[in-house]
C-alpha positions as protocol buffer text, in pm:
chain_id: "A"
residue {
  index: 1
  type: MET
  ca { x: -3967 y: 4505 z: -1449 }
}
residue {
  index: 2
  type: VAL
  ca { x: -4031 y: 4787 z: -1199 }
}
residue {
  index: 3
  type: PHE
  ca { x: -3940 y: 4774 z: -833 }
}
residue {
  index: 4
  type: GLY
  ca { x: -4118 y: 4976 z: -568 }
}
residue {
  index: 5
  type: GLU
  ca { x: -4464 y: 5003 z: -731 }
}
residue {
  index: 6
  type: SER
  ca { x: -4617 y: 4785 z: -469 }
}
residue {
  index: 7
  type: GLY
  ca { x: -4693 y: 4903 z: -116 }
}
residue {
  index: 8
  type: LEU
  ca { x: -4541 y: 4571 z: 30 }
}
residue {
  index: 9
  type: SER
  ca { x: -4210 y: 4610 z: 204 }
}
residue {
  index: 10
  type: LEU
  ca { x: -3967 y: 4338 z: 330 }
}
residue {
  index: 11
  type: GLU
  ca { x: -3689 y: 4337 z: 601 }
}
residue {
  index: 12
  type: ILE
  ca { x: -3428 y: 4065 z: 605 }
}
residue {
  index: 13
  type: ARG
  ca { x: -3367 y: 3963 z: 972 }
}
residue {
  index: 14
  type: ASP
  ca { x: -3172 y: 3724 z: 1193 }
}
residue {
  index: 15
  type: VAL
  ca { x: -2894 y: 3665 z: 941 }
}
residue {
  index: 16
  type: SER
  ca { x: -2661 y: 3373 z: 1019 }
}
residue {
  index: 17
  type: VAL
  ca { x: -2361 y: 3271 z: 790 }
}
residue {
  index: 18
  type: GLN
  ca { x: -2153 y: 2975 z: 801 }
}
residue {
  index: 19
  type: MET
  ca { x: -1901 y: 2824 z: 547 }
}
residue {
  index: 20
  type: ASP
  ca { x: -2152 y: 2678 z: 314 }
}
residue {
  index: 21
  type: ASN
  ca { x: -2493 y: 2806 z: 412 }
}
residue {
  index: 22
  type: ALA
  ca { x: -2681 y: 3125 z: 506 }
}
residue {
  index: 23
  type: SER
  ca { x: -2990 y: 3145 z: 720 }
}
residue {
  index: 24
  type: PHE
  ca { x: -3229 y: 3445 z: 754 }
}
residue {
  index: 25
  type: GLY
  ca { x: -3579 y: 3543 z: 840 }
}
residue {
  index: 26
  type: LEU
  ca { x: -3828 y: 3791 z: 672 }
}
residue {
  index: 27
  type: ASN
  ca { x: -4050 y: 4051 z: 802 }
}
residue {
  index: 28
  type: ILE
  ca { x: -4336 y: 4182 z: 570 }
}
residue {
  index: 29
  type: ASN
  ca { x: -4554 y: 4478 z: 631 }
}
residue {
  index: 30
  type: SER
  ca { x: -4882 y: 4329 z: 493 }
}
residue {
  index: 31
  type: ALA
  ca { x: -4861 y: 3962 z: 420 }
}
residue {
  index: 32
  type: GLY
  ca { x: -5229 y: 3949 z: 341 }
}
residue {
  index: 33
  type: ASP
  ca { x: -5183 y: 4153 z: 29 }
}
residue {
  index: 34
  type: MET
  ca { x: -4897 y: 3946 z: -103 }
}
residue {
  index: 35
  type: ASP
  ca { x: -4908 y: 3701 z: -395 }
}
residue {
  index: 36
  type: LYS
  ca { x: -4563 y: 3557 z: -342 }
}
residue {
  index: 37
  type: VAL
  ca { x: -4211 y: 3663 z: -221 }
}
residue {
  index: 38
  type: TYR
  ca { x: -3904 y: 3571 z: -431 }
}
residue {
  index: 39
  type: ILE
  ca { x: -3598 y: 3486 z: -214 }
}
residue {
  index: 40
  type: GLY
  ca { x: -3242 y: 3382 z: -288 }
}
residue {
  index: 41
  type: VAL
  ca { x: -2872 y: 3388 z: -198 }
}
residue {
  index: 42
  type: LYS
  ca { x: -2665 y: 3491 z: -502 }
}
residue {
  index: 43
  type: GLN
  ca { x: -2300 y: 3549 z: -549 }
}
residue {
  index: 44
  type: ASN
  ca { x: -2251 y: 3922 z: -511 }
}
residue {
  index: 45
  type: LYS
  ca { x: -2150 y: 4001 z: -863 }
}
residue {
  index: 46
  type: GLY
  ca { x: -2265 y: 4320 z: -1033 }
}
residue {
  index: 47
  type: ASP
  ca { x: -2572 y: 4547 z: -970 }
}
residue {
  index: 48
  type: ILE
  ca { x: -2829 y: 4439 z: -715 }
}
residue {
  index: 49
  type: GLU
  ca { x: -3107 y: 4513 z: -935 }
}
residue {
  index: 50
  type: ASP
  ca { x: -2980 y: 4295 z: -1228 }
}
residue {
  index: 51
  type: ILE
  ca { x: -2942 y: 4008 z: -966 }
}
residue {
  index: 52
  type: ALA
  ca { x: -3287 y: 4052 z: -841 }
}
residue {
  index: 53
  type: LYS
  ca { x: -3433 y: 4055 z: -1202 }
}
residue {
  index: 54
  type: ASP
  ca { x: -3237 y: 3740 z: -1280 }
}
residue {
  index: 55
  type: MET
  ca { x: -3386 y: 3577 z: -958 }
}
residue {
  index: 56
  type: ILE
  ca { x: -3732 y: 3653 z: -1046 }
}
residue {
  index: 57
  type: CYS
  ca { x: -3701 y: 3552 z: -1416 }
}
residue {
  index: 58
  type: TYR
  ca { x: -3542 y: 3206 z: -1317 }
}
residue {
  index: 59
  type: PRO
  ca { x: -3685 y: 3159 z: -967 }
}
residue {
  index: 60
  type: ARG
  ca { x: -3553 y: 2873 z: -760 }
}
residue {
  index: 61
  type: SER
  ca { x: -3732 y: 2973 z: -436 }
}
residue {
  index: 62
  type: PHE
  ca { x: -4036 y: 3178 z: -346 }
}
residue {
  index: 63
  type: ILE
  ca { x: -4298 y: 3199 z: -75 }
}
residue {
  index: 64
  type: THR
  ca { x: -4676 y: 3186 z: -115 }
}
residue {
  index: 65
  type: ASP
  ca { x: -4761 y: 3108 z: 248 }
}
residue {
  index: 66
  type: ALA
  ca { x: -4780 y: 3396 z: 486 }
}
residue {
  index: 67
  type: GLY
  ca { x: -4705 y: 3163 z: 773 }
}
residue {
  index: 68
  type: PHE
  ca { x: -4366 y: 3111 z: 633 }
}
residue {
  index: 69
  type: PHE
  ca { x: -4248 y: 3454 z: 792 }
}
residue {
  index: 70
  type: ASP
  ca { x: -4270 y: 3293 z: 1132 }
}
residue {
  index: 71
  type: ARG
  ca { x: -3960 y: 3092 z: 1059 }
}
residue {
  index: 72
  type: ASP
  ca { x: -3617 y: 3125 z: 903 }
}
residue {
  index: 73
  type: THR
  ca { x: -3502 y: 2975 z: 575 }
}
residue {
  index: 74
  type: THR
  ca { x: -3153 y: 2836 z: 494 }
}
residue {
  index: 75
  type: PHE
  ca { x: -2980 y: 2821 z: 157 }
}
residue {
  index: 76
  type: SER
  ca { x: -2703 y: 2565 z: 135 }
}
residue {
  index: 77
  type: TYR
  ca { x: -2429 y: 2453 z: -82 }
}
residue {
  index: 78
  type: LEU
  ca { x: -2251 y: 2785 z: -81 }
}
residue {
  index: 79
  type: LEU
  ca { x: -1872 y: 2844 z: -134 }
}
residue {
  index: 80
  type: PRO
  ca { x: -1654 y: 2934 z: 160 }
}
residue {
  index: 81
  type: GLU
  ca { x: -1501 y: 3279 z: 178 }
}
residue {
  index: 82
  type: THR
  ca { x: -1732 y: 3398 z: -91 }
}
residue {
  index: 83
  type: ASP
  ca { x: -1924 y: 3735 z: -111 }
}
residue {
  index: 84
  type: TYR
  ca { x: -2308 y: 3671 z: -131 }
}
residue {
  index: 85
  type: VAL
  ca { x: -2613 y: 3894 z: -127 }
}
residue {
  index: 86
  type: ILE
  ca { x: -2945 y: 3781 z: 20 }
}
residue {
  index: 87
  type: ILE
  ca { x: -3225 y: 3922 z: -178 }
}
residue {
  index: 88
  type: ALA
  ca { x: -3598 y: 3931 z: -116 }
}
residue {
  index: 89
  type: VAL
  ca { x: -3873 y: 4081 z: -350 }
}
residue {
  index: 90
  type: ALA
  ca { x: -4248 y: 4064 z: -281 }
}
residue {
  index: 91
  type: LYS
  ca { x: -4513 y: 4064 z: -553 }
}
residue {
  index: 92
  type: ASP
  ca { x: -4870 y: 4179 z: -457 }
}
residue {
  index: 93
  type: ARG
  ca { x: -5195 y: 4046 z: -578 }
}
residue {
  index: 94
  type: ASP
  ca { x: -5203 y: 4321 z: -859 }
}
residue {
  index: 95
  type: GLY
  ca { x: -4863 y: 4181 z: -991 }
}
residue {
  index: 96
  type: LYS
  ca { x: -4667 y: 4487 z: -872 }
}
residue {
  index: 97
  type: LEU
  ca { x: -4323 y: 4437 z: -710 }
}
residue {
  index: 98
  type: SER
  ca { x: -4193 y: 4586 z: -380 }
}
residue {
  index: 99
  type: GLN
  ca { x: -3862 y: 4741 z: -330 }
}
residue {
  index: 100
  type: ILE
  ca { x: -3557 y: 4510 z: -325 }
}
residue {
  index: 101
  type: ALA
  ca { x: -3457 y: 4397 z: 23 }
}
residue {
  index: 102
  type: SER
  ca { x: -3091 y: 4284 z: 24 }
}
residue {
  index: 103
  type: HIS
  ca { x: -2829 y: 4205 z: 282 }
}
residue {
  index: 104
  type: GLU
  ca { x: -2462 y: 4145 z: 176 }
}
residue {
  index: 105
  type: VAL
  ca { x: -2261 y: 3862 z: 359 }
}
residue {
  index: 106
  type: GLN
  ca { x: -1941 y: 3670 z: 324 }
}
residue {
  index: 107
  type: THR
  ca { x: -1934 y: 3305 z: 396 }
}
residue {
  index: 108
  type: LYS
  ca { x: -1686 y: 3193 z: 663 }
}
residue {
  index: 109
  type: SER
  ca { x: -1337 y: 3045 z: 589 }
}
residue {
  index: 110
  type: VAL
  ca { x: -1293 y: 2671 z: 633 }
}
residue {
  index: 111
  type: MET
  ca { x: -1023 y: 2748 z: 870 }
}
residue {
  index: 112
  type: ASP
  ca { x: -1250 y: 2937 z: 1110 }
}
residue {
  index: 113
  type: GLN
  ca { x: -1321 y: 2747 z: 1432 }
}
residue {
  index: 114
  type: GLY
  ca { x: -1636 y: 2772 z: 1651 }
}
residue {
  index: 115
  type: ASP
  ca { x: -1695 y: 2715 z: 2026 }
}
residue {
  index: 116
  type: ALA
  ca { x: -1785 y: 2351 z: 2025 }
}
residue {
  index: 117
  type: THR
  ca { x: -1518 y: 2106 z: 2127 }
}
residue {
  index: 118
  type: CYS
  ca { x: -1446 y: 1740 z: 2187 }
}
residue {
  index: 119
  type: SER
  ca { x: -1178 y: 1514 z: 2323 }
}
residue {
  index: 120
  type: ILE
  ca { x: -1000 y: 1258 z: 2104 }
}
residue {
  index: 121
  type: SER
  ca { x: -777 y: 983 z: 2237 }
}
residue {
  index: 122
  type: GLU
  ca { x: -427 y: 886 z: 2116 }
}
residue {
  index: 123
  type: PRO
  ca { x: -486 y: 645 z: 1818 }
}
residue {
  index: 124
  type: VAL
  ca { x: -444 y: 280 z: 1822 }
}
residue {
  index: 125
  type: VAL
  ca { x: -266 y: 218 z: 1501 }
}
residue {
  index: 126
  type: GLY
  ca { x: -257 y: -106 z: 1297 }
}
residue {
  index: 127
  type: THR
  ca { x: -137 y: -185 z: 944 }
}
residue {
  index: 128
  type: ASN
  ca { x: -474 y: -124 z: 769 }
}
residue {
  index: 129
  type: ASP
  ca { x: -689 y: 74 z: 1027 }
}
residue {
  index: 130
  type: ILE
  ca { x: -667 y: 354 z: 1281 }
}
residue {
  index: 131
  type: VAL
  ca { x: -903 y: 368 z: 1589 }
}
residue {
  index: 132
  type: PHE
  ca { x: -990 y: 675 z: 1807 }
}
residue {
  index: 133
  type: ASP
  ca { x: -1214 y: 720 z: 2111 }
}
residue {
  index: 134
  type: VAL
  ca { x: -1401 y: 1056 z: 2085 }
}
residue {
  index: 135
  type: ALA
  ca { x: -1595 y: 1211 z: 2367 }
}
residue {
  index: 136
  type: MET
  ca { x: -1811 y: 1525 z: 2320 }
}
residue {
  index: 137
  type: ASP
  ca { x: -1770 y: 1823 z: 2545 }
}
residue {
  index: 138
  type: PRO
  ca { x: -2083 y: 1996 z: 2684 }
}
residue {
  index: 139
  type: GLY
  ca { x: -2256 y: 2187 z: 2403 }
}
residue {
  index: 140
  type: THR
  ca { x: -2133 y: 1952 z: 2138 }
}
residue {
  index: 141
  type: VAL
  ca { x: -2392 y: 1713 z: 1964 }
}
residue {
  index: 142
  type: GLY
  ca { x: -2185 y: 1562 z: 1700 }
}
residue {
  index: 143
  type: VAL
  ca { x: -1834 y: 1505 z: 1556 }
}
residue {
  index: 144
  type: LEU
  ca { x: -1739 y: 1499 z: 1178 }
}
residue {
  index: 145
  type: TYR
  ca { x: -1428 y: 1285 z: 1092 }
}
residue {
  index: 146
  type: ARG
  ca { x: -1232 y: 1217 z: 765 }
}
residue {
  index: 147
  type: SER
  ca { x: -892 y: 1067 z: 681 }
}
residue {
  index: 148
  type: GLN
  ca { x: -668 y: 1122 z: 374 }
}
residue {
  index: 149
  type: GLU
  ca { x: -327 y: 1009 z: 275 }
}
residue {
  index: 150
  type: LYS
  ca { x: -72 y: 1276 z: 347 }
}
residue {
  index: 151
  type: ASP
  ca { x: 134 y: 1274 z: 26 }
}
residue {
  index: 152
  type: GLU
  ca { x: 309 y: 1554 z: -178 }
}
residue {
  index: 153
  type: TRP
  ca { x: -37 y: 1670 z: -309 }
}
residue {
  index: 154
  type: TYR
  ca { x: -178 y: 1718 z: 47 }
}
residue {
  index: 155
  type: ASP
  ca { x: -326 y: 2074 z: 96 }
}
residue {
  index: 156
  type: GLU
  ca { x: -451 y: 2149 z: 443 }
}
residue {
  index: 157
  type: ALA
  ca { x: -728 y: 2401 z: 345 }
}
residue {
  index: 158
  type: ALA
  ca { x: -861 y: 2165 z: 95 }
}
residue {
  index: 159
  type: PHE
  ca { x: -867 y: 1878 z: 343 }
}
residue {
  index: 160
  type: VAL
  ca { x: -1039 y: 2091 z: 605 }
}
residue {
  index: 161
  type: LYS
  ca { x: -1298 y: 2189 z: 357 }
}
residue {
  index: 162
  type: SER
  ca { x: -1366 y: 1826 z: 263 }
}
residue {
  index: 163
  type: LEU
  ca { x: -1386 y: 1760 z: 647 }
}
residue {
  index: 164
  type: LYS
  ca { x: -1640 y: 2032 z: 707 }
}
residue {
  index: 165
  type: ILE
  ca { x: -1849 y: 2056 z: 385 }
}
residue {
  index: 166
  type: ASN
  ca { x: -2081 y: 1784 z: 256 }
}
residue {
  index: 167
  type: ASN
  ca { x: -1919 y: 1529 z: 468 }
}
residue {
  index: 168
  type: PHE
  ca { x: -2159 y: 1256 z: 595 }
}
residue {
  index: 169
  type: ASN
  ca { x: -1892 y: 1082 z: 820 }
}
residue {
  index: 170
  type: LYS
  ca { x: -2028 y: 1186 z: 1159 }
}
residue {
  index: 171
  type: ILE
  ca { x: -2086 y: 1041 z: 1506 }
}
residue {
  index: 172
  type: SER
  ca { x: -2372 y: 1167 z: 1737 }
}
residue {
  index: 173
  type: GLU
  ca { x: -2257 y: 1019 z: 2049 }
}
residue {
  index: 174
  type: ASP
  ca { x: -1936 y: 937 z: 2251 }
}
residue {
  index: 175
  type: GLY
  ca { x: -1762 y: 626 z: 2113 }
}
residue {
  index: 176
  type: GLU
  ca { x: -1509 y: 467 z: 1876 }
}
residue {
  index: 177
  type: VAL
  ca { x: -1420 y: 595 z: 1537 }
}
residue {
  index: 178
  type: LYS
  ca { x: -1239 y: 329 z: 1320 }
}
residue {
  index: 179
  type: LEU
  ca { x: -1089 y: 426 z: 1000 }
}
residue {
  index: 180
  type: GLY
  ca { x: -1021 y: 117 z: 781 }
}
residue {
  index: 181
  type: ASN
  ca { x: -904 y: -4 z: 451 }
}
residue {
  index: 182
  type: LEU
  ca { x: -577 y: 206 z: 483 }
}
residue {
  index: 183
  type: ASN
  ca { x: -249 y: 134 z: 328 }
}
residue {
  index: 184
  type: SER
  ca { x: 34 y: 2 z: 550 }
}
residue {
  index: 185
  type: GLU
  ca { x: 345 y: 223 z: 629 }
}
residue {
  index: 186
  type: THR
  ca { x: 172 y: 526 z: 490 }
}
residue {
  index: 187
  type: ASP
  ca { x: 129 y: 873 z: 638 }
}
residue {
  index: 188
  type: TYR
  ca { x: -228 y: 986 z: 686 }
}
residue {
  index: 189
  type: ILE
  ca { x: -393 y: 1302 z: 812 }
}
residue {
  index: 190
  type: VAL
  ca { x: -703 y: 1248 z: 1035 }
}
residue {
  index: 191
  type: GLY
  ca { x: -942 y: 1535 z: 1093 }
}
residue {
  index: 192
  type: PHE
  ca { x: -1228 y: 1576 z: 1338 }
}
residue {
  index: 193
  type: CYS
  ca { x: -1458 y: 1867 z: 1382 }
}
residue {
  index: 194
  type: ALA
  ca { x: -1703 y: 1933 z: 1670 }
}
residue {
  index: 195
  type: VAL
  ca { x: -2063 y: 2037 z: 1582 }
}
residue {
  index: 196
  type: GLY
  ca { x: -2249 y: 2258 z: 1836 }
}
residue {
  index: 197
  type: GLU
  ca { x: -2609 y: 2230 z: 1932 }
}
residue {
  index: 198
  type: ASP
  ca { x: -2717 y: 2505 z: 1695 }
}
residue {
  index: 199
  type: GLY
  ca { x: -2565 y: 2312 z: 1412 }
}
residue {
  index: 200
  type: THR
  ca { x: -2256 y: 2536 z: 1363 }
}
residue {
  index: 201
  type: LEU
  ca { x: -1912 y: 2383 z: 1338 }
}
residue {
  index: 202
  type: GLY
  ca { x: -1676 y: 2426 z: 1624 }
}
residue {
  index: 203
  type: LYS
  ca { x: -1310 y: 2343 z: 1672 }
}
residue {
  index: 204
  type: HIS
  ca { x: -1127 y: 2118 z: 1434 }
}
residue {
  index: 205
  type: TYR
  ca { x: -842 y: 1880 z: 1509 }
}
residue {
  index: 206
  type: LEU
  ca { x: -592 y: 1752 z: 1260 }
}
residue {
  index: 207
  type: ILE
  ca { x: -380 y: 1450 z: 1360 }
}
residue {
  index: 208
  type: ASP
  ca { x: -84 y: 1304 z: 1179 }
}
residue {
  index: 209
  type: VAL
  ca { x: -74 y: 913 z: 1194 }
}
residue {
  index: 210
  type: THR
  ca { x: 143 y: 660 z: 1024 }
}
residue {
  index: 211
  type: THR
  ca { x: 15 y: 307 z: 978 }
}
residue {
  index: 212
  type: GLU
  ca { x: 222 y: 6 z: 1093 }
}
residue {
  index: 213
  type: PRO
  ca { x: 424 y: -211 z: 870 }
}
residue {
  index: 214
  type: TYR
  ca { x: 324 y: -571 z: 815 }
}
residue {
  index: 215
  type: VAL
  ca { x: 499 y: -836 z: 1020 }
}
residue {
  index: 216
  type: PHE
  ca { x: 581 y: -1163 z: 825 }
}
residue {
  index: 217
  type: ASP
  ca { x: 632 y: -1392 z: 1120 }
}
residue {
  index: 218
  type: GLY
  ca { x: 437 y: -1697 z: 992 }
}
residue {
  index: 219
  type: ASN
  ca { x: 554 y: -2051 z: 981 }
}
residue {
  index: 220
  type: PRO
  ca { x: 847 y: -2061 z: 737 }
}
residue {
  index: 221
  type: ASP
  ca { x: 736 y: -2405 z: 633 }
}
residue {
  index: 222
  type: ALA
  ca { x: 387 y: -2281 z: 513 }
}
residue {
  index: 223
  type: GLU
  ca { x: 445 y: -2276 z: 132 }
}
residue {
  index: 224
  type: VAL
  ca { x: 240 y: -2282 z: -191 }
}
residue {
  index: 225
  type: ALA
  ca { x: 405 y: -2461 z: -483 }
}
residue {
  index: 226
  type: ILE
  ca { x: 351 y: -2303 z: -819 }
}
residue {
  index: 227
  type: GLU
  ca { x: 362 y: -2512 z: -1138 }
}
residue {
  index: 228
  type: ILE
  ca { x: 342 y: -2317 z: -1469 }
}
residue {
  index: 229
  type: GLU
  ca { x: 126 y: -2507 z: -1713 }
}
residue {
  index: 230
  type: SER
  ca { x: 158 y: -2274 z: -2013 }
}
residue {
  index: 231
  type: VAL
  ca { x: 247 y: -1940 z: -2129 }
}
residue {
  index: 232
  type: THR
  ca { x: 96 y: -1762 z: -2427 }
}
residue {
  index: 233
  type: MET
  ca { x: 275 y: -1477 z: -2603 }
}
residue {
  index: 234
  type: GLY
  ca { x: 61 y: -1202 z: -2755 }
}
residue {
  index: 235
  type: ASP
  ca { x: 112 y: -879 z: -2951 }
}
residue {
  index: 236
  type: TRP
  ca { x: -23 y: -670 z: -2675 }
}
residue {
  index: 237
  type: SER
  ca { x: -13 y: -896 z: -2366 }
}
residue {
  index: 238
  type: ASN
  ca { x: 75 y: -1245 z: -2252 }
}
residue {
  index: 239
  type: SER
  ca { x: -108 y: -1489 z: -2044 }
}
residue {
  index: 240
  type: VAL
  ca { x: 10 y: -1753 z: -1807 }
}
residue {
  index: 241
  type: LYS
  ca { x: -180 y: -2055 z: -1686 }
}
residue {
  index: 242
  type: PHE
  ca { x: -52 y: -2203 z: -1360 }
}
residue {
  index: 243
  type: THR
  ca { x: -136 y: -2441 z: -1061 }
}
residue {
  index: 244
  type: ALA
  ca { x: -100 y: -2339 z: -704 }
}
residue {
  index: 245
  type: THR
  ca { x: -79 y: -2621 z: -435 }
}
residue {
  index: 246
  type: PRO
  ca { x: -49 y: -2517 z: -74 }
}
residue {
  index: 247
  type: ASN
  ca { x: 93 y: -2751 z: 189 }
}
residue {
  index: 248
  type: ASP
  ca { x: -87 y: -2839 z: 525 }
}
residue {
  index: 249
  type: LYS
  ca { x: 80 y: -2554 z: 696 }
}
residue {
  index: 250
  type: VAL
  ca { x: -119 y: -2288 z: 489 }
}
residue {
  index: 251
  type: SER
  ca { x: -462 y: -2185 z: 587 }
}
residue {
  index: 252
  type: LYS
  ca { x: -528 y: -1956 z: 283 }
}
residue {
  index: 253
  type: TYR
  ca { x: -326 y: -1782 z: 21 }
}
residue {
  index: 254
  type: TYR
  ca { x: -358 y: -1489 z: -243 }
}
residue {
  index: 255
  type: PHE
  ca { x: -182 y: -1435 z: -565 }
}
residue {
  index: 256
  type: GLY
  ca { x: -74 y: -1138 z: -786 }
}
residue {
  index: 257
  type: ILE
  ca { x: 136 y: -1081 z: -1096 }
}
residue {
  index: 258
  type: SER
  ca { x: 406 y: -815 z: -1124 }
}
residue {
  index: 259
  type: ASP
  ca { x: 534 y: -734 z: -1463 }
}
residue {
  index: 260
  type: ALA
  ca { x: 712 y: -464 z: -1657 }
}
residue {
  index: 261
  type: ASN
  ca { x: 372 y: -270 z: -1707 }
}
residue {
  index: 262
  type: ASN
  ca { x: 278 y: -242 z: -1342 }
}
residue {
  index: 263
  type: ARG
  ca { x: 608 y: -259 z: -1162 }
}
residue {
  index: 264
  type: SER
  ca { x: 615 y: 117 z: -1080 }
}
residue {
  index: 265
  type: TYR
  ca { x: 316 y: 113 z: -876 }
}
residue {
  index: 266
  type: PHE
  ca { x: 215 y: -249 z: -806 }
}
residue {
  index: 267
  type: ILE
  ca { x: 491 y: -309 z: -539 }
}
residue {
  index: 268
  type: GLU
  ca { x: 492 y: -583 z: -281 }
}
residue {
  index: 269
  type: SER
  ca { x: 345 y: -363 z: 7 }
}
residue {
  index: 270
  type: SER
  ca { x: 49 y: -257 z: -222 }
}
residue {
  index: 271
  type: PHE
  ca { x: -2 y: -630 z: -308 }
}
residue {
  index: 272
  type: VAL
  ca { x: -28 y: -722 z: 52 }
}
residue {
  index: 273
  type: ASP
  ca { x: -251 y: -417 z: 123 }
}
residue {
  index: 274
  type: GLN
  ca { x: -497 y: -544 z: -143 }
}
residue {
  index: 275
  type: CYS
  ca { x: -496 y: -893 z: 6 }
}
residue {
  index: 276
  type: MET
  ca { x: -559 y: -759 z: 365 }
}
residue {
  index: 277
  type: GLN
  ca { x: -821 y: -506 z: 256 }
}
residue {
  index: 278
  type: GLY
  ca { x: -1028 y: -773 z: 68 }
}
residue {
  index: 279
  type: SER
  ca { x: -962 y: -669 z: -293 }
}
residue {
  index: 280
  type: LYS
  ca { x: -787 y: -980 z: -361 }
}
residue {
  index: 281
  type: THR
  ca { x: -956 y: -1309 z: -367 }
}
residue {
  index: 282
  type: GLU
  ca { x: -842 y: -1563 z: -96 }
}
residue {
  index: 283
  type: TYR
  ca { x: -795 y: -1929 z: -203 }
}
residue {
  index: 284
  type: THR
  ca { x: -766 y: -2267 z: -18 }
}
residue {
  index: 285
  type: GLY
  ca { x: -652 y: -2588 z: -152 }
}
residue {
  index: 286
  type: THR
  ca { x: -520 y: -2661 z: -493 }
}
residue {
  index: 287
  type: GLN
  ca { x: -625 y: -2416 z: -767 }
}
residue {
  index: 288
  type: THR
  ca { x: -562 y: -2383 z: -1135 }
}
residue {
  index: 289
  type: PHE
  ca { x: -549 y: -2031 z: -1249 }
}
residue {
  index: 290
  type: GLU
  ca { x: -641 y: -1994 z: -1612 }
}
residue {
  index: 291
  type: GLY
  ca { x: -812 y: -1651 z: -1650 }
}
residue {
  index: 292
  type: TRP
  ca { x: -1165 y: -1580 z: -1748 }
}
residue {
  index: 293
  type: ASP
  ca { x: -1143 y: -1752 z: -2100 }
}
residue {
  index: 294
  type: GLY
  ca { x: -927 y: -2039 z: -1995 }
}
residue {
  index: 295
  type: SER
  ca { x: -611 y: -1909 z: -2172 }
}
residue {
  index: 296
  type: GLY
  ca { x: -442 y: -1796 z: -1865 }
}
residue {
  index: 297
  type: GLU
  ca { x: -396 y: -1503 z: -1637 }
}
residue {
  index: 298
  type: SER
  ca { x: -308 y: -1174 z: -1812 }
}
residue {
  index: 299
  type: CYS
  ca { x: 53 y: -1056 z: -1773 }
}
residue {
  index: 300
  type: GLY
  ca { x: 312 y: -836 z: -1940 }
}
residue {
  index: 301
  type: SER
  ca { x: 678 y: -895 z: -2007 }
}
residue {
  index: 302
  type: GLU
  ca { x: 913 y: -967 z: -1726 }
}
residue {
  index: 303
  type: ALA
  ca { x: 616 y: -1134 z: -1526 }
}
residue {
  index: 304
  type: VAL
  ca { x: 650 y: -1267 z: -1169 }
}
residue {
  index: 305
  type: ILE
  ca { x: 381 y: -1453 z: -981 }
}
residue {
  index: 306
  type: TRP
  ca { x: 344 y: -1336 z: -612 }
}
residue {
  index: 307
  type: ILE
  ca { x: 196 y: -1564 z: -356 }
}
residue {
  index: 308
  type: LEU
  ca { x: 107 y: -1435 z: -18 }
}
residue {
  index: 309
  type: ALA
  ca { x: 42 y: -1733 z: 221 }
}
residue {
  index: 310
  type: VAL
  ca { x: -119 y: -1727 z: 567 }
}
residue {
  index: 311
  type: ASP
  ca { x: -29 y: -2001 z: 813 }
}
residue {
  index: 312
  type: MET
  ca { x: -266 y: -2191 z: 1041 }
}
residue {
  index: 313
  type: GLU
  ca { x: -236 y: -1935 z: 1308 }
}
residue {
  index: 314
  type: GLY
  ca { x: -329 y: -1640 z: 1080 }
}
residue {
  index: 315
  type: LYS
  ca { x: 16 y: -1510 z: 1061 }
}
residue {
  index: 316
  type: LEU
  ca { x: 155 y: -1378 z: 734 }
}
residue {
  index: 317
  type: VAL
  ca { x: 445 y: -1555 z: 545 }
}
residue {
  index: 318
  type: PRO
  ca { x: 684 y: -1349 z: 338 }
}
residue {
  index: 319
  type: VAL
  ca { x: 571 y: -1302 z: -22 }
}
residue {
  index: 320
  type: ALA
  ca { x: 708 y: -1586 z: -238 }
}
residue {
  index: 321
  type: GLU
  ca { x: 799 y: -1516 z: -616 }
}
residue {
  index: 322
  type: THR
  ca { x: 799 y: -1747 z: -916 }
}
residue {
  index: 323
  type: LYS
  ca { x: 950 y: -1613 z: -1221 }
}
residue {
  index: 324
  type: VAL
  ca { x: 749 y: -1662 z: -1550 }
}
residue {
  index: 325
  type: GLU
  ca { x: 1063 y: -1744 z: -1753 }
}
residue {
  index: 326
  type: ASP
  ca { x: 913 y: -1719 z: -2103 }
}
residue {
  index: 327
  type: THR
  ca { x: 819 y: -1369 z: -2057 }
}
residue {
  index: 328
  type: TRP
  ca { x: 1171 y: -1242 z: -1982 }
}
């Protein structure tokens, strides 16, 4: 493979580099004589000629239309803060290759901020959701957003990267942004990033928010009676069959089972979260719970049946416990 035998020559122009993409245009001296032009953006590792040879042997992109030179092309899914080289090589109708045109670039850091801006209101915070009003400033055409629990594994750079790269959570006009299905009494980081008219990312905003605790102020007379029908002990797990009977003060209720196996992570607050987020089935009226095969609901040792009742006004009643004595 010999470079420079063709009289064709290329010039890389109008290079624009973001965190995860690079755009550029090409000039060619005699497009009518070309067969095709190989183009690519490769990590800048090793000799340029070796990179170009690899690109030609395993092409992902090439141009056969001379009209292509009237517009720019963009290569996406690049890594932030990484050295790349833009390469273009033309092949003429005799099969000869031009000299290699190359342009070295480095993608931007995820922490870089552009000119586009937006305004974000103080949040309205609930137990399972957070609501913001977002308004775009002149020159801004969109706003990306994302939330994440802010625990001991939180990393700001990683979060900003997830906010800005391959994130499809976006609004394109002023309005409300509601983040739902959150856990109560939990610290969250919420990120916003303005998008400019040219598609470049602008200023990002990181906001700390803690969701509210549940309020258990329902009717104390709203109760669900639990009658244990049978308990089956097994080598690996147990099962309990029971009947739940709500009184006329209960509009609906949920159940969960805490035991020695899940007690470290399935705590009362996570049980209530699952109920309020829709991952637990709601029940009305008398129900017998006997599992998928009729033998009972699976449980481990030291099992406790939890019932979350909702009164007729939609208020939560404190979680009630019924100990499955045979498993203790």
